[in-house]
N, C-alpha and C positions, 0 to 999 in steps of 0.2 A: 504494500500499500504505499501510496506517496504521502510525504510529510503533510500532517495537518496541525492546525492551530487548535488548542483547546482552551476555552474560558469557562471557568467555573465560579459561580456566583451562589451566594446563599443569603435569603431574605427572611427575617423574622416578621410574622404577621399575626396580629392579635386578632384571629378570627377561626372559625371552625375549619377542619381539614376540608370537608366537601364544599364549603363556600370558596376557599381559595383554589382548589382544584377546578371547580366551575369557571371562576374568574380567569384562570390561566388558560383554559381551553375555549374561551369566548372570542369569537372572531370580531364582535362589536367592540369588545374592550380592547383587543389588540390593535384595531383601527384607531381608536381614540389615543392610545399609547404612542403611535407612530404618526401623529398628525403633522409633525414637523416634516415629514418626508411625504407627505399626502399619500400614504400607504392605503390602498383599497383592495379589497376581495373582489376579483373581477370575474371568476369562473369557479366551478365546483361549488363547495359550501360557501356562501357569501354572507351568512349571519348565522347566529345562534351558536350553540356548543358542538365543538367538533367531537366526532366518535370514531372509533376504529374503523379504518378504511377510507375515511374522508379524505378528499383531495381539495386543495385550495390553491387558486392562482392569484398571487398578489402582484400589484403594480405600485411602484413606488419610485420617488425621485431621489437618487443618491448620487452625489458629487456632480449635480447639475444634469443628470441624464435619467431618462425615465427607463426603468428596468422591470422585467418581470421574473417571478420566481414561482414555480409550482412545487407544492409539497404535499406529502401524504402521512397521515396518521398510521404508523406502522406497528406500534405497541401501545397497549391500553390496559391498564389495571387500575380501575377506579378505587378509592380516591388517591392512589399512593403513586402512580407513574403513568406518563405517556410519553411517546416519542414521535417526532415529526422528521422525515427525511426528505431532502430535495429530489424532485424528479427531473427538474429542469431549470437552469438559472445561471447566474454568473460565475458561481463557485465551481470548482471541480468536483466538490464533495461537500455535503452539508448533512450534519445530524444534531437534532436538539433534543436531549432528554430533559424531562421535567420530573423532578421527584418532589414528594409532599411527606412530612412526618410531623406528628404532633408530639411536642415536648413541654410538659408542665402547662398545658393549656394553650401554648402557642403553636401555630403552625410554622415549620421551617420549610421554605420553598428553595430547592436547589436546582440550578441549571447547569447542565454540563453541554455546552455548545461547541462542536467540532466543525471546522470547515477547512477546505483546501483552496488554494488560490491558483489561477491559470498564469501563463506568461513566464514561466521559469524564474530566473533570477530576478528580473524586473518585477514580477508579482510578488516574490519574496520580500524585496526591498520595500515596495509599497505596503505590503502587510505590516512589516516590522515599523515602518515610519508612521503610517496613517491608519491603515485599516483595522488593525487589532483594537486600538483604542476607541475608533468609530463604532465597532460593533460592541464592545463594553459598554460605551454610552447608551447605545440603543437598548441593550438589555437592561441596564440599570434604569432607564426611563420607563421601559415596559414594566418592570417590577414594582416601581413607585406607584404607577397608575393602578396595578392590580391590588397592591397593598391598600391604596385609599378606597378602592371600591370594596374590597373584602371587609375591610374595617367599618365600613359605613352600613353594612347590611346585617 
């Protein structure tokens, strides 16, 4: 397998496990969390809660260019884990595992986001200088929105 970048984030949320799990798989909440990039679900599941086997095609503006990425929910163990994998998009590879665990009444949401970049050495340089931080910022923003929604319900 080619070299991939792995980002691991953990977010503590004062809400029930099922509520956090549902917020994390909500297409609508995802779109709100990515408003900065004008991300929209344009094909497949375009609203509601993703389930095993669902496919979503997203359209968003990144680095001044509109791009599309299609992904599929490939693993689903409610309310503890789900995984989405890229079917088509700008990455050479993308897998996002979402884990949920309750500890002392607090839900801990853990993201393990792995991706590969195209364009050989140039892609690797771009990833190290710009892309990895950009992806961390996107995921952290998404997680803040999930936390806000979950804690208000």
